[in-house]
MDAnalysis code that builds the backbone (N, CA, C; Angstrom):
import MDAnalysis as mda
import numpy as np

u = mda.Universe.empty(282, n_residues=94, atom_resindex=np.repeat(np.arange(94), 3), trajectory=True)
u.add_TopologyAttr("name", ["N", "CA", "C"] * 94)
u.add_TopologyAttr("resid", np.arange(1, 95))
u.add_TopologyAttr("resname", ["MET", "MET", "THR", "ILE", "VAL", "LEU", "ILE", "VAL", "THR", "THR", "GLU", "PRO", "GLU", "PRO", "VAL", "GLU", "VAL", "GLU", "ARG", "TRP", "GLY", "LYS", "ILE", "SER", "TYR", "VAL", "ALA", "SER", "SER", "PHE", "CYS", "ARG", "PRO", "SER", "VAL", "LEU", "LEU", "LEU", "CYS", "LEU", "ALA", "GLY", "SER", "ILE", "ARG", "ASN", "ALA", "ALA", "GLY", "TYR", "VAL", "TRP", "ALA", "TYR", "ASN", "VAL", "GLN", "LEU", "TYR", "PHE", "GLU", "ASN", "ILE", "GLY", "GLN", "THR", "LYS", "THR", "GLU", "ILE", "ALA", "SER", "TRP", "LEU", "SER", "TRP", "ILE", "PRO", "MET", "VAL", "GLY", "GLY", "SER", "ILE", "GLY", "LYS", "LEU", "TYR", "TYR", "LEU", "PHE", "SER", "TYR", "SER"])
u.atoms.positions = np.array([
    [2.591, -10.634, 8.071],
    [2.541, -12.024, 8.413],
    [3.951, -12.563, 8.595],
    [4.869, -12.083, 7.749],
    [6.249, -12.545, 7.846],
    [6.863, -12.122, 9.174],
    [6.459, -10.966, 9.683],
    [6.966, -10.487, 10.957],
    [6.575, -11.437, 12.075],
    [5.355, -11.925, 12.050],
    [4.893, -12.843, 13.078],
    [5.710, -14.127, 13.033],
    [5.959, -14.635, 11.844],
    [6.741, -15.863, 11.705],
    [8.151, -15.656, 12.230],
    [8.760, -14.528, 11.905],
    [10.120, -14.267, 12.373],
    [10.185, -14.113, 13.884],
    [9.216, -13.442, 14.469],
    [9.226, -13.237, 15.915],
    [9.034, -14.557, 16.650],
    [8.139, -15.375, 16.154],
    [7.850, -16.633, 16.831],
    [8.989, -17.629, 16.673],
    [9.654, -17.646, 15.540],
    [10.664, -18.671, 15.277],
    [12.090, -18.236, 15.547],
    [12.342, -17.024, 15.999],
    [13.722, -16.584, 16.196],
    [14.388, -17.277, 17.381],
    [13.697, -17.431, 18.477],
    [14.288, -18.049, 19.656],
    [13.483, -19.282, 20.039],
    [14.155, -20.393, 20.263],
    [13.408, -21.547, 20.746],
    [12.969, -21.302, 22.190],
    [11.728, -21.524, 22.455],
    [11.190, -21.243, 23.775],
    [10.793, -22.534, 24.457],
    [11.176, -22.690, 25.707],
    [10.854, -23.925, 26.401],
    [9.381, -24.059, 26.766],
    [8.728, -22.945, 26.928],
    [7.339, -22.975, 27.369],
    [6.448, -22.503, 26.227],
    [5.406, -23.266, 25.943],
    [4.482, -22.942, 24.855],
    [3.678, -21.684, 25.162],
    [3.453, -21.372, 26.406],
    [2.663, -20.205, 26.795],
    [3.365, -18.919, 26.370],
    [4.688, -18.866, 26.472],
    [5.419, -17.663, 26.079],
    [5.304, -17.415, 24.578],
    [5.271, -18.478, 23.786],
    [5.132, -18.329, 22.345],
    [3.784, -17.702, 22.014],
    [2.723, -18.199, 22.635],
    [1.394, -17.629, 22.372],
    [1.298, -16.216, 22.920],
    [2.070, -15.896, 23.936],
    [2.112, -14.526, 24.434],
    [2.698, -13.578, 23.411],
    [3.758, -14.041, 22.721],
    [4.357, -13.218, 21.673],
    [3.398, -13.045, 20.500],
    [2.742, -14.138, 20.121],
    [1.798, -14.060, 19.004],
    [0.660, -13.116, 19.335],
    [0.128, -13.201, 20.534],
    [-0.977, -12.306, 20.899],
    [-0.507, -10.857, 20.988],
    [0.739, -10.650, 21.411],
    [1.271, -9.292, 21.471],
    [1.389, -8.690, 20.071],
    [1.915, -9.464, 19.133],
    [2.060, -8.986, 17.760],
    [0.683, -8.776, 17.128],
    [-0.222, -9.717, 17.345],
    [-1.566, -9.590, 16.772],
    [-2.299, -8.390, 17.356],
    [-2.134, -8.140, 18.640],
    [-2.818, -6.987, 19.236],
    [-2.250, -5.666, 18.725],
    [-0.957, -5.659, 18.395],
    [-0.388, -4.418, 17.860],
    [-0.901, -4.135, 16.445],
    [-1.222, -5.197, 15.675],
    [-1.787, -4.989, 14.351],
    [-3.274, -4.668, 14.400],
    [-3.931, -4.911, 15.505],
    [-5.372, -4.665, 15.622],
    [-5.699, -3.347, 16.297],
    [-4.718, -2.479, 16.417],
    [-4.988, -1.163, 16.989],
    [-5.840, -0.352, 16.020],
    [-6.686, 0.541, 16.531],
    [-7.555, 1.325, 15.651],
    [-6.785, 2.162, 14.630],
    [-5.642, 2.687, 15.002],
    [-4.887, 3.513, 14.060],
    [-4.372, 2.687, 12.887],
    [-3.922, 1.469, 13.136],
    [-3.425, 0.613, 12.062],
    [-4.577, 0.155, 11.174],
    [-5.699, -0.200, 11.772],
    [-6.859, -0.617, 10.988],
    [-7.382, 0.530, 10.122],
    [-7.407, 1.736, 10.676],
    [-7.850, 2.896, 9.906],
    [-6.888, 3.205, 8.764],
    [-5.598, 3.034, 9.012],
    [-4.604, 3.243, 7.962],
    [-4.783, 2.226, 6.834],
    [-5.045, 0.976, 7.172],
    [-5.285, -0.054, 6.149],
    [-6.554, 0.244, 5.363],
    [-7.599, 0.689, 6.042],
    [-8.841, 1.038, 5.360],
    [-8.629, 2.211, 4.403],
    [-7.933, 3.233, 4.864],
    [-7.675, 4.397, 4.014],
    [-6.811, 4.021, 2.815],
    [-5.829, 3.166, 3.020],
    [-4.988, 2.729, 1.915],
    [-5.764, 1.930, 0.881],
    [-6.676, 1.092, 1.338],
    [-7.463, 0.303, 0.379],
    [-8.433, 1.185, -0.395],
    [-9.002, 2.197, 0.249],
    [-9.890, 3.130, -0.457],
    [-9.101, 3.927, -1.495],
    [-7.906, 4.354, -1.130],
    [-7.068, 5.119, -2.067],
    [-6.669, 4.252, -3.257],
    [-6.335, 3.004, -2.996],
    [-5.970, 2.097, -4.076],
    [-7.149, 1.853, -5.006],
    [-8.329, 1.643, -4.446],
    [-9.521, 1.423, -5.267],
    [-9.853, 2.669, -6.090],
    [-9.665, 3.841, -5.506],
    [-9.928, 5.077, -6.237],
    [-8.976, 5.220, -7.421],
    [-7.745, 4.794, -7.256],
    [-6.797, 4.831, -8.365],
    [-7.213, 3.925, -9.511],
    [-7.717, 2.740, -9.173],
    [-8.188, 1.832, -10.226],
    [-9.404, 2.404, -10.942],
    [-10.331, 2.988, -10.207],
    [-11.521, 3.570, -10.820],
    [-11.132, 4.737, -11.723],
    [-10.227, 5.587, -11.252],
    [-9.778, 6.727, -12.047],
    [-9.120, 6.255, -13.336],
    [-8.213, 5.269, -13.235],
    [-7.506, 4.791, -14.421],
    [-8.473, 4.172, -15.431],
    [-9.459, 3.442, -14.955],
    [-10.426, 2.822, -15.857],
    [-11.239, 3.882, -16.585],
    [-11.734, 4.876, -15.851],
    [-12.559, 5.915, -16.465],
    [-11.763, 6.829, -17.381],
    [-10.503, 7.100, -17.064],
    [-9.671, 7.920, -17.940],
    [-9.430, 7.203, -19.258],
    [-9.198, 5.898, -19.186],
    [-8.987, 5.140, -20.415],
    [-10.242, 5.180, -21.288],
    [-11.413, 5.012, -20.700],
    [-12.654, 5.081, -21.472],
    [-12.861, 6.464, -22.083],
    [-12.539, 7.508, -21.318],
    [-12.692, 8.873, -21.827],
    [-11.812, 9.097, -23.053],
    [-10.531, 8.715, -22.948],
    [-9.627, 8.946, -24.067],
    [-9.966, 8.080, -25.264],
    [-10.490, 6.875, -25.049],
    [-10.932, 6.053, -26.178],
    [-12.123, 6.700, -26.880],
    [-13.009, 7.338, -26.119],
    [-14.181, 7.986, -26.707],
    [-13.834, 9.238, -27.493],
    [-12.714, 9.895, -27.175],
    [-12.355, 11.086, -27.942],
    [-11.420, 10.763, -29.100],
    [-11.133, 9.457, -29.323],
    [-10.412, 9.070, -30.516],
    [-8.961, 8.681, -30.343],
    [-8.466, 8.560, -29.138],
    [-7.072, 8.144, -28.928],
    [-6.969, 6.624, -29.062],
    [-5.839, 6.168, -29.549],
    [-5.620, 4.725, -29.639],
    [-5.144, 4.201, -28.282],
    [-5.219, 2.888, -28.116],
    [-4.774, 2.291, -26.857],
    [-3.275, 2.485, -26.640],
    [-2.505, 2.503, -27.707],
    [-1.065, 2.716, -27.595],
    [-0.759, 4.126, -27.111],
    [-1.457, 5.111, -27.641],
    [-1.251, 6.498, -27.195],
    [-1.653, 6.675, -25.735],
    [-2.758, 6.071, -25.366],
    [-3.208, 6.164, -23.974],
    [-2.169, 5.534, -23.047],
    [-1.684, 4.350, -23.423],
    [-0.699, 3.662, -22.584],
    [0.601, 4.449, -22.489],
    [1.014, 5.068, -23.588],
    [2.281, 5.802, -23.555],
    [2.199, 7.029, -22.663],
    [1.060, 7.676, -22.603],
    [0.928, 8.854, -21.757],
    [0.614, 8.497, -20.311],
    [-0.262, 7.527, -20.093],
    [-0.670, 7.216, -18.724],
    [0.338, 6.353, -17.977],
    [1.294, 5.762, -18.652],
    [2.253, 4.909, -17.964],
    [3.289, 5.707, -17.178],
    [3.603, 6.908, -17.611],
    [4.618, 7.677, -16.894],
    [4.032, 8.552, -15.785],
    [2.735, 8.687, -15.690],
    [2.134, 9.542, -14.666],
    [2.456, 9.067, -13.245],
    [2.334, 7.770, -12.899],
    [2.699, 7.360, -11.538],
    [4.171, 7.585, -11.216],
    [5.032, 7.404, -12.194],
    [6.455, 7.596, -11.959],
    [6.769, 9.064, -11.672],
    [6.248, 9.956, -12.476],
    [6.512, 11.385, -12.276],
    [5.833, 11.882, -11.002],
    [4.589, 11.465, -10.795],
    [3.877, 11.889, -9.584],
    [4.544, 11.376, -8.319],
    [5.000, 10.121, -8.347],
    [5.701, 9.574, -7.187],
    [7.018, 10.271, -6.923],
    [7.735, 10.606, -7.986],
    [9.013, 11.310, -7.826],
    [8.802, 12.707, -7.256],
    [7.809, 13.403, -7.747],
    [7.518, 14.742, -7.218],
    [7.080, 14.656, -5.764],
    [6.255, 13.659, -5.450],
    [5.827, 13.482, -4.064],
    [6.990, 13.181, -3.139],
    [7.928, 12.350, -3.589],
    [9.094, 12.027, -2.777],
    [9.977, 13.247, -2.576],
    [10.182, 14.037, -3.629],
    [10.974, 15.256, -3.480],
    [10.299, 16.246, -2.536],
    [8.984, 16.353, -2.639],
    [8.250, 17.228, -1.728],
    [8.431, 16.774, -0.295],
    [8.357, 15.460, -0.078],
    [8.527, 14.916, 1.262],
    [9.934, 15.187, 1.787],
    [10.941, 14.994, 0.938],
    [12.317, 15.203, 1.373],
    [12.588, 16.653, 1.739],
    [12.095, 17.586, 0.919],
    [12.406, 18.986, 1.169],
    [11.494, 19.645, 2.187],
    [10.315, 19.106, 2.408],
    [9.418, 19.749, 3.363],
    [9.692, 19.312, 4.793],
    [10.300, 18.139, 4.993],
    [10.544, 17.656, 6.350],
    [12.008, 17.680, 6.724],
    [12.846, 18.366, 5.966],
    [14.269, 18.426, 6.320],
    [14.636, 19.753, 6.933],
])
């Protein structure tokens, strides 16, 4: 959304039609099937992460772990996983 605001407000335009042309161009680029599919896949992945985290917490509570122990172990998993993923990306595409 910020991109649309920046594109529309960067240059003063004498004709209102050109402004709406820019807005429609930006909006049409965001409505491409590939971008919409990417947004859908990202939202499904995000929802799956929330479901996984909720169920893992319930599992560990049922086997006798305290909330503090669960938080201490599960809080570093995204950091380590993200770091490993970034290193994999750097070394596999260089």
